[in-house]
C-alpha positions as CSV (number, residue, x, y, z in Angstrom):
1,M,-75.1,-28.6,27.2
2,D,-74.0,-28.7,23.7
3,T,-70.5,-29.3,24.2
4,H,-71.5,-32.4,26.2
5,A,-73.5,-33.5,23.8
6,S,-71.1,-33.2,21.2
7,S,-68.0,-34.9,23.2
8,S,-70.6,-37.8,24.0
9,I,-70.9,-38.2,20.2
10,L,-67.5,-38.3,19.7
11,R,-66.3,-40.4,22.6
12,P,-68.2,-43.6,21.0
13,R,-65.7,-42.8,17.6
14,L,-62.9,-42.6,19.7
15,S,-63.3,-45.7,21.3
16,R,-64.4,-47.6,17.9
17,T,-61.2,-45.9,16.4
18,L,-58.6,-47.1,19.6
19,R,-59.8,-50.2,19.5
20,G,-59.1,-50.5,16.1
21,M,-55.6,-49.5,16.8
22,R,-55.1,-52.4,19.4
23,W,-56.2,-54.4,16.9
24,T,-53.9,-53.7,14.6
25,V,-50.9,-53.3,16.9
26,C,-51.7,-56.9,18.0
27,G,-52.3,-58.1,14.5
28,V,-49.0,-56.6,13.9
29,M,-46.9,-57.5,16.3
30,L,-48.2,-61.4,15.9
31,G,-47.1,-61.0,12.5
32,A,-43.9,-60.0,13.5
33,W,-43.4,-62.7,16.0
34,C,-44.8,-65.3,13.8
35,G,-42.3,-64.3,10.9
36,W,-39.8,-64.0,13.3
37,S,-40.0,-67.8,15.0
38,A,-40.9,-70.0,11.6
39,G,-39.1,-68.1,9.0
40,C,-35.6,-66.9,11.4
41,V,-34.7,-69.7,13.3
42,G,-33.5,-73.1,11.7
43,T,-34.7,-72.6,8.5
44,F,-31.5,-72.9,6.4
45,Q,-30.5,-76.3,5.8
46,P,-27.1,-76.1,4.4
47,G,-24.5,-78.4,2.6
48,T,-21.5,-78.6,4.8
49,V,-21.3,-76.3,7.4
50,A,-17.6,-74.9,8.4
51,S,-16.3,-73.6,11.8
52,V,-16.1,-69.7,12.2
53,P,-12.2,-68.3,12.6
54,A,-11.5,-66.2,15.3
55,D,-10.8,-63.2,13.3
56,Y,-13.4,-62.8,10.6
57,P,-16.7,-63.7,11.6
58,F,-18.3,-63.2,8.8
59,I,-16.7,-65.3,6.4
60,P,-18.9,-68.5,4.9
61,V,-19.7,-71.2,6.7
62,S,-21.9,-73.2,3.9
63,V,-22.2,-73.1,0.4
64,R,-25.9,-74.0,-1.4
65,V,-26.9,-75.0,-4.7
66,F,-29.5,-72.7,-4.7
67,P,-33.0,-73.8,-6.3
68,L,-32.6,-71.4,-9.2
69,T,-30.7,-73.6,-10.7
70,H,-32.0,-74.4,-14.0
71,M,-31.4,-75.6,-17.7
72,A,-31.8,-72.2,-20.2
73,E,-30.4,-71.6,-23.6
74,D,-27.2,-69.4,-23.7
75,P,-26.9,-66.4,-25.7
76,Q,-26.0,-68.3,-29.1
77,G,-29.8,-70.6,-28.5
78,M,-27.3,-73.6,-27.2
79,P,-28.3,-75.2,-23.9
80,A,-26.9,-74.1,-20.7
81,V,-26.9,-74.6,-17.3
82,V,-27.3,-71.4,-15.1
83,C,-26.3,-72.1,-11.6
84,H,-27.0,-70.2,-8.5
85,I,-24.4,-70.6,-5.9
86,E,-25.4,-69.3,-2.6
87,F,-23.0,-68.7,0.4
88,R,-24.2,-68.2,4.4
89,D,-22.6,-67.3,7.6
90,A,-22.7,-68.6,10.9
91,W,-25.6,-66.5,11.6
92,G,-27.3,-68.0,8.2
93,E,-27.4,-64.8,6.7
94,S,-26.3,-64.4,2.5
95,V,-22.7,-63.4,2.2
96,K,-20.1,-62.7,-0.7
97,A,-17.0,-65.1,-1.0
98,A,-13.5,-65.1,-2.0
99,G,-12.0,-68.2,-2.9
100,M,-12.0,-70.7,-5.9
101,L,-15.3,-72.2,-6.9
102,T,-15.5,-75.3,-8.8
103,I,-18.6,-76.8,-10.5
104,S,-19.6,-80.1,-11.9
105,V,-22.5,-81.7,-13.2
106,T,-23.4,-85.4,-13.2
107,L,-25.3,-87.9,-14.4
108,T,-26.9,-91.2,-12.5
109,E,-28.5,-93.5,-14.2
110,G,-31.5,-96.0,-13.1
111,A,-31.1,-97.3,-9.6
112,S,-27.1,-97.0,-8.9
113,S,-25.9,-94.5,-6.3
114,Q,-22.9,-94.0,-8.3
115,P,-22.6,-91.4,-11.0
116,N,-22.5,-93.0,-14.7
117,K,-20.9,-89.5,-16.3
118,S,-19.7,-86.4,-14.9
119,V,-17.9,-83.2,-16.1
120,E,-16.1,-80.3,-14.4
121,W,-16.0,-77.0,-15.7
122,E,-12.7,-74.9,-14.4
123,A,-12.6,-73.3,-11.4
124,V,-14.1,-69.8,-11.1
125,D,-11.5,-67.5,-9.1
126,L,-13.8,-65.4,-6.9
127,S,-10.7,-64.0,-5.0
128,D,-10.4,-61.9,-8.4
129,L,-12.7,-59.3,-7.3
130,A,-13.5,-58.0,-10.7
131,R,-14.9,-61.4,-11.5
132,N,-16.5,-61.6,-7.9
133,A,-18.8,-58.7,-9.0
134,E,-19.4,-60.0,-12.4
135,L,-20.8,-62.9,-11.0
136,Y,-22.8,-62.1,-7.9
137,D,-26.4,-61.3,-8.6
138,K,-27.9,-58.7,-6.4
139,A,-31.3,-59.5,-6.5
140,T,-30.6,-63.2,-5.7
141,R,-28.3,-62.9,-3.5
142,T,-26.4,-65.8,-5.5
143,Y,-23.3,-66.1,-7.8
144,R,-25.1,-66.7,-11.0
145,V,-22.4,-69.4,-13.3
146,Q,-23.6,-70.2,-16.4
147,L,-22.0,-73.6,-17.6
148,V,-21.7,-74.0,-21.8
149,D,-20.4,-76.1,-23.9
150,L,-23.0,-79.3,-22.2
151,P,-22.5,-83.0,-23.5
152,E,-24.9,-84.3,-24.9
153,W,-26.2,-86.3,-21.7
154,I,-26.5,-83.3,-19.5
155,R,-29.2,-82.2,-22.2
156,E,-31.0,-85.8,-22.4
157,G,-30.9,-85.8,-18.4
158,G,-34.8,-85.0,-18.0
159,E,-35.1,-88.7,-19.7
160,R,-37.2,-91.4,-17.3
161,N,-34.6,-92.9,-14.6
162,K,-32.0,-90.7,-14.8
163,R,-30.7,-88.1,-12.3
164,V,-28.9,-84.8,-13.1
165,A,-27.4,-83.5,-10.2
166,V,-24.5,-80.1,-10.1
167,H,-22.1,-80.1,-7.7
168,A,-20.7,-77.1,-6.2
169,I,-16.8,-77.3,-4.4
170,F,-15.4,-74.1,-2.8
171,V,-12.3,-73.6,-1.2
172,M,-11.1,-71.1,0.8
173,S,-7.8,-70.0,2.7
174,T,-8.0,-68.7,6.2
175,S,-5.7,-67.9,9.4
176,E,-6.6,-71.4,10.6
177,G,-5.9,-73.1,6.8
178,D,-8.0,-74.0,3.6
179,V,-11.4,-74.8,4.3
180,T,-13.5,-76.7,1.8
181,L,-17.7,-76.0,1.7
182,T,-19.5,-78.7,-0.6
183,D,-23.4,-78.8,-1.7
184,E,-25.2,-80.5,-4.8
185,L,-28.6,-80.2,-6.1
186,G,-30.3,-82.6,-8.2
187,W,-33.3,-83.1,-10.6
188,N,-35.1,-86.6,-11.5
189,G,-36.2,-87.7,-14.9
190,A,-39.5,-88.2,-15.8
191,E,-41.0,-91.1,-13.9
């Protein structure tokens, strides 16, 4: 009789535990589904997308001037533009890249759609594996390239009616020929 009484006392507690576990499992499954459907499918909006060569399916198909790109100071206290460049494969995953990366900065003033001023830095050879590893930032999965010796007009880019844009042009050789990927990130001055 004691056994029956103690089992009926435990029974509701066991049922509450199972009910709680059931809701926990449902919540985890719902959260995983929402994260998958909202966060993984179709969220990446690349600049230029290239086709995927059959001999190397994980080759970069897009380049992106990542939004972490910003103005900063170099080690000597001079203004610099810190560029974060991201490459993605056909599945939208971040990948490393080998090829020539050229970065330029343009300034557009007023309502004009054509840049008034432009400067281009020497191309970075990401085929040099030591240089590639040096520039790759594991935390952000981007290449971190610091542009120094800025012209005065870049430093003034935050002024009213001026737009500064960072452009990335990446050229890589494949079995099907050279592939060029491009992207840009711009910001407007105070309105």
